[in-house]
N, CA, C and O of each residue as an XYZ file, in Angstrom:
808
protein
N     105.389    133.331    129.085
C     106.530    132.402    129.086
C     106.108    130.947    129.317
O     106.586    130.068    128.600
N     105.224    130.654    130.298
C     104.833    129.248    130.483
C     104.235    128.635    129.219
O     104.469    127.464    128.920
N     103.455    129.440    128.472
C     102.833    128.910    127.263
C     103.858    128.698    126.153
O     103.701    127.801    125.324
N     104.900    129.514    126.134
C     105.985    129.304    125.164
C     106.691    127.995    125.470
O     107.065    127.256    124.559
N     106.873    127.708    126.754
C     107.487    126.431    127.150
C     106.612    125.254    126.731
O     107.121    124.184    126.396
N     105.291    125.455    126.750
C     104.372    124.396    126.312
C     104.516    124.103    124.825
O     104.082    123.051    124.356
N     105.115    125.011    124.088
C     105.407    124.769    122.674
C     106.802    124.177    122.495
O     106.990    123.236    121.724
N     107.770    124.729    123.206
C     109.165    124.318    123.012
C     109.430    122.916    123.556
O     109.993    122.071    122.860
N     109.025    122.674    124.792
C     109.358    121.396    125.450
C     108.832    120.191    124.679
O     109.609    119.267    124.438
N     107.540    120.140    124.271
C     107.053    118.956    123.556
C     107.707    118.742    122.190
O     107.660    117.641    121.641
N     108.316    119.795    121.646
C     108.989    119.641    120.361
C     110.398    119.076    120.495
O     111.016    118.698    119.499
N     110.905    119.018    121.720
C     112.266    118.517    121.926
C     112.342    117.320    122.873
O     113.323    116.577    122.854
N     111.321    117.130    123.693
C     111.356    116.060    124.695
C     110.155    115.144    124.513
O     109.019    115.607    124.406
N     110.414    113.848    124.480
C     109.338    112.852    124.417
C     108.748    112.711    125.816
O     109.428    112.255    126.735
N     107.498    113.098    125.978
C     106.892    113.172    127.301
C     105.984    111.984    127.625
O     105.423    111.916    128.719
N     105.836    111.053    126.688
C     104.988    109.869    126.890
C     105.518    108.761    125.990
O     106.252    109.032    125.040
N     105.150    107.506    126.281
C     105.625    106.407    125.425
C     105.292    106.617    123.953
O     106.096    106.284    123.083
N     104.117    107.166    123.669
C     103.714    107.460    122.292
C     103.934    108.941    122.055
O     103.316    109.775    122.717
N     104.811    109.280    121.115
C     105.202    110.673    120.885
C     104.000    111.559    120.557
O     104.006    112.752    120.859
N     102.971    110.977    119.938
C     101.780    111.755    119.593
C     101.134    112.375    120.830
O     100.500    113.425    120.730
N     101.286    111.741    121.992
C     100.674    112.269    123.211
C     101.271    113.606    123.638
O     100.705    114.278    124.501
N     102.398    114.009    123.057
C     102.941    115.347    123.333
C     101.958    116.447    122.941
O     102.032    117.569    123.441
N     101.037    116.107    122.037
C     100.067    117.113    121.593
C      99.190    117.598    122.746
O      98.634    118.695    122.687
N      99.067    116.779    123.794
C      98.253    117.179    124.944
C      98.833    118.413    125.632
O      98.095    119.212    126.209
N     100.151    118.565    125.569
C     100.798    119.754    126.132
C     100.719    120.906    125.134
O     100.551    122.063    125.519
N     100.843    120.578    123.858
C     100.771    121.616    122.823
C      99.406    122.306    122.796
O      99.300    123.466    122.397
N      98.369    121.593    123.221
C      97.045    122.221    123.255
C      97.050    123.479    124.119
O      96.396    124.460    123.764
N      97.757    123.481    125.225
C      97.784    124.656    126.105
C      98.448    125.838    125.401
O      98.014    126.983    125.536
N      99.510    125.538    124.644
C     100.145    126.605    123.871
C      99.175    127.141    122.830
O      99.092    128.350    122.609
N      98.440    126.234    122.191
C      97.492    126.649    121.157
C      96.397    127.533    121.752
O      96.026    128.546    121.158
N      95.882    127.156    122.918
C      94.823    127.948    123.551
C      95.284    129.367    123.866
O      94.506    130.317    123.787
N      96.558    129.494    124.223
C      97.089    130.821    124.548
C      97.446    131.608    123.295
O      97.280    132.828    123.260
N      97.935    130.920    122.265
C      98.424    131.628    121.077
C      97.308    131.980    120.090
O      97.423    132.971    119.369
N      96.235    131.190    120.043
C      95.162    131.448    119.076
C      94.566    132.853    119.222
O      94.409    133.539    118.212
N      94.230    133.309    120.430
C      93.714    134.686    120.543
C      94.738    135.741    120.125
O      94.377    136.764    119.544
N      96.012    135.490    120.419
C      97.052    136.455    120.036
C      97.191    136.536    118.523
O      97.357    137.620    117.965
N      97.124    135.382    117.859
C      97.194    135.364    116.391
C      95.973    136.073    115.810
O      96.094    136.826    114.844
N      94.800    135.836    116.394
C      93.584    136.507    115.925
C      93.705    138.027    116.069
O      93.293    138.770    115.179
N      94.265    138.484    117.180
C      94.472    139.925    117.376
C      95.445    140.490    116.349
O      95.248    141.594    115.841
N      96.504    139.725    116.043
C      97.472    140.169    115.036
C      96.812    140.303    113.669
O      97.029    141.293    112.970
N      96.004    139.313    113.283
C      95.324    139.364    111.986
C      94.340    140.533    111.936
O      94.230    141.212    110.915
N      93.628    140.766    113.036
C      92.688    141.893    113.082
C      93.427    143.222    112.970
O      92.944    144.151    112.322
N      94.597    143.315    113.598
C      95.409    144.533    113.521
C      95.875    144.772    112.087
O      95.810    145.897    111.592
N      96.345    143.717    111.418
C      96.780    143.849    110.021
C      95.615    144.265    109.127
O      95.781    145.073    108.213
N      94.439    143.709    109.398
C      93.260    143.996    108.576
C      92.911    145.490    108.588
O      92.379    146.024    107.615
N      93.217    146.140    109.690
C      92.883    147.561    109.822
C      93.974    148.493    109.286
O      93.839    149.713    109.381
N      95.057    147.933    108.722
C      96.212    148.754    108.336
C      96.289    149.073    106.847
O      97.327    149.545    106.384
N      95.230    148.831    106.085
C      95.271    149.160    104.667
C      95.184    147.922    103.784
O      95.196    146.793    104.273
N      95.094    148.154    102.447
C      94.839    147.072    101.493
C      95.952    146.036    101.454
O      95.684    144.834    101.466
N      97.195    146.492    101.407
C      98.314    145.545    101.298
C      98.354    144.636    102.523
O      98.532    143.424    102.402
N      98.188    145.227    103.690
C      98.229    144.408    104.907
C      96.985    143.530    105.039
O      97.025    142.485    105.688
N      95.889    143.953    104.425
C      94.714    143.080    104.403
C      95.003    141.822    103.593
O      94.601    140.721    103.970
N      95.695    141.996    102.490
C      96.085    140.837    101.666
C      96.991    139.915    102.479
O      96.848    138.693    102.443
N      97.926    140.520    103.211
C      98.823    139.722    104.069
C      98.012    138.982    105.134
O      98.265    137.812    105.419
N      97.033    139.681    105.719
C      96.192    139.060    106.753
C      95.422    137.870    106.185
O      95.327    136.822    106.824
N      94.874    138.037    104.983
C      94.142    136.935    104.338
C      95.069    135.760    104.071
O      94.714    134.608    104.318
N      96.265    136.064    103.562
C      97.241    135.007    103.271
C      97.611    134.245    104.544
O      97.657    133.015    104.548
N      97.873    134.983    105.620
C      98.234    134.342    106.888
C      97.072    133.519    107.446
O      97.273    132.435    107.995
N      95.850    134.049    107.298
C      94.677    133.314    107.772
C      94.535    131.979    107.044
O      94.257    130.948    107.657
N      94.731    132.018    105.729
C      94.662    130.779    104.937
C      95.753    129.810    105.387
O      95.513    128.608    105.502
N      96.944    130.331    105.640
C      98.066    129.478    106.063
C      97.777    128.761    107.384
O      98.091    127.581    107.536
N      97.178    129.482    108.337
C      96.980    128.882    109.665
C      95.732    128.005    109.739
O      95.569    127.251    110.698
N      94.851    128.093    108.743
C      93.619    127.287    108.787
C      93.556    126.205    107.715
O      92.693    125.330    107.776
N      94.456    126.251    106.733
C      94.358    125.330    105.598
C      94.523    123.869    106.009
O      93.777    123.006    105.548
N      95.497    123.590    106.874
C      95.736    122.196    107.276
C      94.499    121.606    107.952
O      94.088    120.489    107.640
N      93.913    122.357    108.872
C      92.701    121.885    109.543
C      91.534    121.736    108.584
O      90.754    120.789    108.684
N      91.414    122.682    107.648
C      90.334    122.617    106.661
C      90.467    121.377    105.780
O      89.469    120.735    105.451
N      91.693    121.041    105.401
C      91.920    119.846    104.580
C      91.564    118.575    105.346
O      91.005    117.639    104.775
N      91.887    118.542    106.639
C      91.524    117.381    107.467
C      90.009    117.203    107.534
O      89.491    116.103    107.343
N      89.309    118.302    107.807
C      87.850    118.237    107.914
C      87.230    117.849    106.575
O      86.308    117.034    106.529
N      87.732    118.428    105.491
C      87.202    118.107    104.162
C      87.428    116.641    103.825
O      86.558    115.984    103.254
N      88.609    116.130    104.185
C      88.908    114.722    103.912
C      87.946    113.783    104.603
O      87.543    112.768    104.035
N      87.572    114.120    105.838
C      86.621    113.284    106.585
C      85.206    113.447    106.026
O      84.479    112.467    105.867
N      84.822    114.691    105.730
C      83.463    114.959    105.256
C      83.198    114.357    103.878
O      82.084    113.917    103.593
N      84.214    114.337    103.031
C      84.030    113.861    101.657
C      84.354    112.388    101.476
O      84.151    111.836    100.395
N      84.854    111.750    102.524
C      85.244    110.341    102.413
C      84.009    109.466    102.259
O      83.048    109.594    103.018
N      84.040    108.573    101.269
C      82.895    107.689    101.028
C      82.993    106.399    101.835
O      81.982    105.737    102.069
N      84.205    106.037    102.263
C      84.391    104.799    103.017
C      83.848    104.958    104.431
O      84.113    105.957    105.100
N      83.088    103.966    104.877
C      82.563    103.969    106.241
C      83.249    102.868    107.035
O      83.405    101.745    106.556
N      83.652    103.203    108.241
C      84.331    102.242    109.101
C      83.344    101.684    110.129
O      82.625    102.428    110.796
N      83.329    100.372    110.235
C      82.465     99.715    111.213
C      83.300     99.315    112.417
O      84.277     98.578    112.283
N      82.926     99.793    113.577
C      83.636     99.422    114.802
C      82.966     98.207    115.437
O      83.637     97.241    115.800
N      81.642     98.258    115.569
C      80.889     97.130    116.120
C      79.840     96.701    115.100
O      79.045     97.523    114.644
N      79.834     95.420    114.740
C      78.808     94.942    113.816
C      77.504     94.685    114.570
O      77.471     94.746    115.799
N      76.430     94.398    113.832
C      75.116     94.210    114.454
C      75.121     93.056    115.449
O      74.553     93.150    116.537
N      75.778     91.956    115.050
C      75.839     90.794    115.946
C      76.599     91.140    117.221
O      76.223     90.709    118.311
N      77.669     91.921    117.080
C      78.447     92.330    118.242
C      77.636     93.185    119.200
O      77.734     93.026    120.417
N      76.833     94.093    118.654
C      75.988     94.955    119.489
C      74.924     94.121    120.204
O      74.649     94.329    121.385
N      74.331     93.176    119.470
C      73.331     92.290    120.081
C      73.969     91.421    121.163
O      73.358     91.152    122.197
N      75.204     90.987    120.911
C      75.916     90.165    121.893
C      76.216     90.976    123.154
O      76.142     90.451    124.265
N      76.551     92.243    122.983
C      76.790     93.113    124.138
C      75.529     93.224    124.996
O      75.608     93.227    126.224
N      74.372     93.314    124.346
C      73.111     93.367    125.094
C      72.883     92.067    125.856
O      72.398     92.080    126.988
N      73.232     90.949    125.233
C      73.102     89.654    125.903
C      73.985     89.600    127.148
O      73.558     89.132    128.204
N      75.220     90.086    127.013
C      76.145     90.090    128.157
C      75.570     90.915    129.302
O      75.646     90.510    130.462
N      74.997     92.069    128.978
C      74.428     92.924    130.023
C      73.268     92.241    130.754
O      73.061     92.453    131.948
N      72.522     91.421    130.020
C      71.383     90.728    130.630
C      71.815     89.500    131.429
O      71.198     89.164    132.441
N      72.879     88.829    130.972
C      73.257     87.542    131.547
C      74.330     87.624    132.629
O      74.583     86.634    133.317
N      74.959     88.773    132.791
C      76.077     88.868    133.734
C      75.854     89.989    134.743
O      75.210     90.988    134.424
N      76.380     89.831    135.960
C      76.288     90.915    136.954
C      77.195     92.085    136.569
O      78.162     91.898    135.830
N      76.897     93.276    137.055
C      77.649     94.475    136.652
C      79.155     94.403    136.893
O      79.922     95.010    136.145
N      79.597     93.671    137.926
C      81.026     93.622    138.247
C      81.706     92.366    137.708
O      82.817     92.040    138.127
N      81.063     91.668    136.798
C      81.639     90.438    136.243
C      82.963     90.735    135.543
O      83.117     91.765    134.886
N      83.914     89.813    135.696
C      85.219     89.933    135.045
C      85.226     89.022    133.825
O      85.002     87.817    133.936
N      85.484     89.607    132.664
C      85.349     88.899    131.390
C      86.677     88.882    130.643
O      87.394     89.881    130.595
N      86.989     87.724    130.062
C      88.133     87.634    129.146
C      87.595     87.722    127.724
O      86.600     87.085    127.378
N      88.258     88.510    126.924
C      87.896     88.646    125.508
C      89.153     88.993    124.726
O      90.227     89.149    125.306
N      89.021     89.112    123.427
C      90.176     89.449    122.589
C      90.725     90.819    122.979
O      89.952     91.759    123.165
N      92.044     90.947    123.106
C      92.635     92.258    123.430
C      92.698     93.159    122.191
O      93.771     93.438    121.656
N      91.522     93.602    121.755
C      91.407     94.484    120.591
C      90.599     95.717    121.002
O      90.021     95.753    122.088
N      90.565     96.717    120.134
C      89.911     97.979    120.503
C      88.395     97.952    120.336
O      87.703     98.844    120.827
N      87.875     96.941    119.651
C      86.452     96.959    119.316
C      85.714     95.690    119.722
O      84.793     95.261    119.026
N      86.102     95.092    120.827
C      85.373     93.918    121.295
C      84.037     94.361    121.900
O      83.993     95.367    122.608
N      82.947     93.632    121.637
C      81.630     94.016    122.162
C      81.572     94.171    123.680
O      80.705     94.880    124.191
N      82.472     93.527    124.401
C      82.475     93.644    125.867
C      82.605     95.102    126.296
O      82.089     95.485    127.346
N      83.286     95.917    125.499
C      83.470     97.323    125.853
C      82.154     98.103    125.857
O      82.091     99.206    126.402
N      81.109     97.541    125.257
C      79.799     98.197    125.253
C      78.964     97.841    126.476
O      77.854     98.349    126.639
N      79.485     96.978    127.330
C      78.676     96.426    128.419
C      78.938     97.046    129.790
O      78.100     96.932    130.685
N      80.066     97.686    129.965
C      80.429     98.196    131.285
C      81.003     97.133    132.201
O      81.259     97.400    133.375
N      81.211     95.922    131.678
C      81.790     94.857    132.489
C      83.307     94.999    132.527
O      83.904     95.619    131.646
N      83.927     94.418    133.557
C      85.378     94.507    133.702
C      86.065     93.568    132.719
O      85.586     92.464    132.460
N      87.192     94.017    132.176
C      87.996     93.214    131.251
C      89.308     92.831    131.917
O      89.888     93.612    132.672
N      89.762     91.628    131.629
C      91.070     91.237    132.148
C      92.171     92.032    131.457
O      93.180     92.373    132.076
N      91.977     92.323    130.183
C      92.952     93.118    129.431
C      92.224     93.883    128.342
O      91.471     93.304    127.560
N      92.452     95.178    128.296
C      91.883     95.999    127.239
C      92.757     95.960    125.997
O      93.446     94.974    125.736
N      92.720     97.032    125.244
C      93.487     97.107    123.997
C      94.938     97.475    124.311
O      95.193     98.552    124.850
N      95.896     96.595    123.983
C      97.307     96.872    124.301
C      97.825     98.191    123.739
O      98.690     98.828    124.340
N      97.296     98.600    122.585
C      97.731     99.868    122.004
C      97.444    101.052    122.911
O      98.223    102.004    122.951
N      96.334    101.004    123.639
C      96.012    102.066    124.593
C      96.801    101.903    125.884
O      97.291    102.878    126.454
N      96.919    100.659    126.338
C      97.629    100.398    127.591
C      99.087    100.827    127.478
O      99.648    101.399    128.413
N      99.690    100.551    126.340
C     101.103    100.906    126.112
C     101.320    102.414    126.208
O     102.346    102.863    126.719
N     100.356    103.199    125.716
C     100.534    104.656    125.749
C     100.558    105.197    127.171
O     101.017    106.317    127.397
N     100.072    104.424    128.129
C     100.113    104.829    129.539
C     101.344    104.280    130.252
O     101.511    104.470    131.456
N     102.204    103.595    129.497
C     103.442    103.079    130.078
C     103.259    101.840    130.930
O     104.115    101.530    131.759
N     102.153    101.121    130.740
C     101.874     99.929    131.540
C     102.321     98.663    130.811
O     102.233     98.585    129.586
N     102.791     97.691    131.552
C     103.235     96.416    130.991
C     102.020     95.510    130.772
O     101.232     95.286    131.691
N     101.880     95.004    129.574
C     100.740     94.142    129.266
C     101.152     92.795    128.685
O     100.323     91.891    128.578
N     102.420     92.647    128.310
C     102.883     91.447    127.624
C     102.588     90.139    128.340
O     102.016     89.235    127.731
N     102.960     90.002    129.623
C     102.703     88.735    130.328
C     101.222     88.375    130.394
O     100.858     87.216    130.199
N     100.376     89.348    130.664
C      98.941     89.059    130.754
C      98.384     88.683    129.379
O      97.547     87.787    129.272
N      98.841     89.356    128.346
C      98.387     89.021    126.993
C      98.774     87.586    126.643
O      97.988     86.854    126.041
N      99.981     87.190    127.022
C     100.440     85.821    126.761
C      99.595     84.810    127.529
O      99.291     83.734    127.013
N      99.215     85.150    128.761
C      98.383     84.243    129.561
C      96.984     84.108    128.970
O      96.400     83.025    128.998
N      96.455     85.177    128.447
C      95.141     85.113    127.801
C      95.192     84.185    126.591
O      94.261     83.414    126.359
N      96.264     84.257    125.831
C      96.408     83.363    124.679
C      96.514     81.909    125.129
O      96.015     81.011    124.452
N      97.162     81.675    126.271
C      97.256     80.305    126.794
C      95.881     79.806    127.232
O      95.550     78.635    127.048
N      95.096     80.691    127.803
C      93.737     80.304    128.203
C      92.919     79.922    126.976
O      92.274     78.874    126.958
N      92.945     80.765    125.958
C      92.172     80.465    124.749
C      92.676     79.202    124.052
O      91.904     78.482    123.419
N      93.961     78.944    124.173
C      94.524     77.737    123.567
C      94.269     76.487    124.385
O      94.592     75.383    123.945
N      93.685     76.644    125.588
C      93.404     75.495    126.438
C      94.659     74.804    126.923
O      94.696     73.577    127.015
N      95.688     75.577    127.236
C      96.962     75.002    127.679
C      96.801     74.330    129.041
O      95.762     74.462    129.687
N      97.825     73.617    129.467
C      97.749     72.836    130.706
C      97.483     73.701    131.942
O      96.929     73.215    132.928
N      97.873     74.968    131.894
C      97.647     75.846    133.051
C      96.449     76.777    132.862
O      96.265     77.709    133.644
N      95.640     76.536    131.840
C      94.519     77.432    131.544
C      93.520     77.496    132.696
O      93.082     78.581    133.079
N      93.157     76.330    133.254
C      92.206     76.317    134.372
C      92.752     77.088    135.571
O      92.027     77.832    136.231
N      94.034     76.898    135.840
C      94.654     77.586    136.974
C      94.682     79.093    136.753
O      94.457     79.863    137.687
N      94.956     79.514    135.531
C      94.958     80.941    135.217
C      93.564     81.539    135.406
O      93.423     82.641    135.936
N      92.545     80.815    134.974
C      91.172     81.293    135.151
C      90.848     81.471    136.634
O      90.198     82.441    137.024
N      91.308     80.522    137.458
C      91.072     80.619    138.905
C      91.878     81.756    139.524
O      91.374     82.508    140.358
N      93.139     81.871    139.105
C      94.011     82.913    139.669
C      93.438     84.316    139.451
O      93.498     85.169    140.336
N      92.893     84.534    138.277
C      92.363     85.855    137.949
C      90.914     86.039    138.414
O      90.393     87.155    138.394
N      90.271     84.957    138.827
C      88.875     85.063    139.252
C      87.945     85.388    138.103
O      87.027     86.195    138.248
N      88.179     84.762    136.961
C      87.395     85.045    135.762
C      85.973     84.521    135.919
O      85.761     83.387    136.346
N      85.008     85.356    135.570
C      83.601     84.959    135.620
C      83.107     84.423    134.278
O      82.369     83.439    134.225
N      83.523     85.085    133.190
C      83.034     84.709    131.860
C      84.155     84.828    130.831
O      85.098     85.602    130.993
N      84.020     84.035    129.765
C      84.952     84.102    128.638
C      84.144     84.270    127.359
O      83.152     83.574    127.146
N      84.567     85.183    126.524
C      83.949     85.393    125.214
C      84.740     84.623    124.167
O      85.968     84.698    124.126
N      84.036     83.890    123.330
C      84.655     83.250    122.170
C      83.870     83.709    120.946
O      82.710     83.342    120.761
N      84.514     84.507    120.127
C      83.852     85.052    118.948
C      84.836     85.237    117.814
O      85.977     84.785    117.904
N      84.414     85.894    116.749
C      85.291     86.076    115.588
C      86.566     86.856    115.891
O      87.608     86.586    115.295
N      86.500     87.812    116.801
C      87.694     88.598    117.126
C      88.704     87.761    117.897
O      89.909     87.879    117.675
N      88.218     86.919    118.800
C      89.109     86.038    119.560
C      89.798     85.059    118.619
O      90.999     84.812    118.734
N      89.026     84.505    117.689
C      89.587     83.541    116.736
C      90.552     84.208    115.761
O      91.427     83.557    115.189
N      90.382     85.502    115.581
C      91.262     86.240    114.673
C      92.634     86.486    115.284
O      93.641     86.460    114.577
N      92.681     86.724    116.595
C      93.952     87.110    117.225
C      94.705     85.946    117.857
O      95.904     86.055    118.116
N      94.016     84.831    118.108
C      94.704     83.702    118.744
C      93.952     82.404    118.462
O      92.731     82.425    118.311
N      94.660     81.274    118.389
C      93.966     79.991    118.222
C      93.062     79.717    119.429
O      93.465     79.932    120.572
N      91.845     79.246    119.171
C      90.882     78.961    120.239
C      90.621     77.461    120.294
O      90.266     76.848    119.287
N      90.796     76.881    121.462
C      90.545     75.458    121.686
C      89.080     75.280    122.098
O      88.745     75.373    123.278
N      88.222     75.026    121.124
C      86.794     74.903    121.395
C      86.485     73.748    122.344
O      85.552     73.825    123.143
N      87.266     72.690    122.251
C      87.040     71.530    123.116
C      87.240     71.906    124.585
O      86.514     71.432    125.460
N      88.223     72.756    124.844
C      88.473     73.203    126.217
C      87.266     73.950    126.770
O      86.858     73.713    127.907
N      86.697     74.842    125.982
C      85.580     75.662    126.470
C      84.260     74.901    126.488
O      83.314     75.324    127.153
N      84.183     73.785    125.766
C      82.948     72.996    125.768
C      82.656     72.414    127.147
O      81.537     71.969    127.406
N      83.644     72.413    128.029
C      83.448     71.903    129.392
C      82.676     72.890    130.261
O      82.162     72.530    131.320
N      82.603     74.123    129.807
C      81.926     75.154    130.586
C      80.525     75.408    130.040
O      80.238     75.164    128.868
N      79.671     75.902    130.916
C      78.297     76.195    130.526
C      78.265     77.414    129.604
O      78.898     78.433    129.879
N      77.522     77.290    128.516
C      77.364     78.422    127.603
C      76.234     79.307    128.127
O      75.080     78.884    128.205
N      76.583     80.524    128.478
C      75.601     81.445    129.063
C      74.761     82.148    128.009
O      73.700     82.688    128.322
N      75.220     82.147    126.773
C      74.470     82.794    125.707
C      75.242     82.773    124.407
O      76.448     82.526    124.382
N      74.526     83.037    123.325
C      75.149     82.992    121.999
C      74.391     83.910    121.052
O      73.160     83.935    121.045
N      75.134     84.658    120.259
C      74.561     85.491    119.203
C      75.445     85.345    117.978
O      76.595     85.782    117.989
N      74.925     84.739    116.927
C      75.729     84.531    115.726
C      76.992     83.750    116.038
O      76.929     82.643    116.573
N      78.135     84.325    115.705
C      79.422     83.669    115.954
C      79.961     83.936    117.359
O      81.007     83.405    117.732
N      79.262     84.745    118.131
C      79.720     85.101    119.478
C      79.124     84.158    120.521
O      77.916     83.921    120.534
N      79.970     83.626    121.386
C      79.513     82.767    122.483
C      80.065     83.290    123.804
O      81.183     83.803    123.863
N      79.270     83.154    124.862
C      79.669     83.572    126.204
C      79.650     82.350    127.113
O      78.618     81.699    127.277
N      80.810     82.047    127.703
C      80.926     80.889    128.581
C      81.028     81.339    130.033
O      81.782     82.254    130.365
N      80.256     80.679    130.888
C      80.284     80.969    132.318
C      81.343     80.092    132.971
O      81.276     78.866    132.890
N      82.319     80.719    133.617
C      83.457     79.982    134.167
C      83.222     79.551    135.600
O      83.562     78.428    135.973
N      82.646     80.426    136.405
C      82.425     80.051    137.805
C      81.040     80.484    138.236
O      80.508     81.461    137.710
N      80.438     79.766    139.199
C      79.099     80.145    139.661
C      79.137     81.473    140.399
O      80.122     81.787    141.068
N      78.077     82.249    140.281
C      78.006     83.555    140.958
C      77.474     83.374    142.374
O      77.338     84.350    143.112
């Protein structure tokens, strides 16, 4: 009965901000039902030719969707790049130039090189944060004000205790960047289009 509820409840009740996260509950139902379905197919297989045909048909039905997904990924010629070479090299620079607990501002995207460094971020990817039901809007707006060099940018940097700021292609893609504002700070390193600015002394 508990496993049946793990199937019924997620199909009728939204259990997380992102409806797709209901699948986390459905997994428990799947773990319980998969052996039972396998036993049913094995039982049919032993019941004669006609039921063997039924067993084969049912097996194809329950595995076809997954097989199509795997085939689509395996046969796809398009390759997706998450981190480019310059981004990976920049991540190595950050690891060498910053202490392990440094707090860094960077573009709020899913593939910023800072994520390869183990350093703390002021804001991660809003798409992930939203799925946990956390409010990110005000902080995202403040980050854009910092990059824009607004009148309260220095105060925001102090309030958050920011150690470093990244200015790279991803930052320029998501928000206007005031290069003149950041030119006042020491550049701790640079790789290609990526620059790391040191905001406060360690």
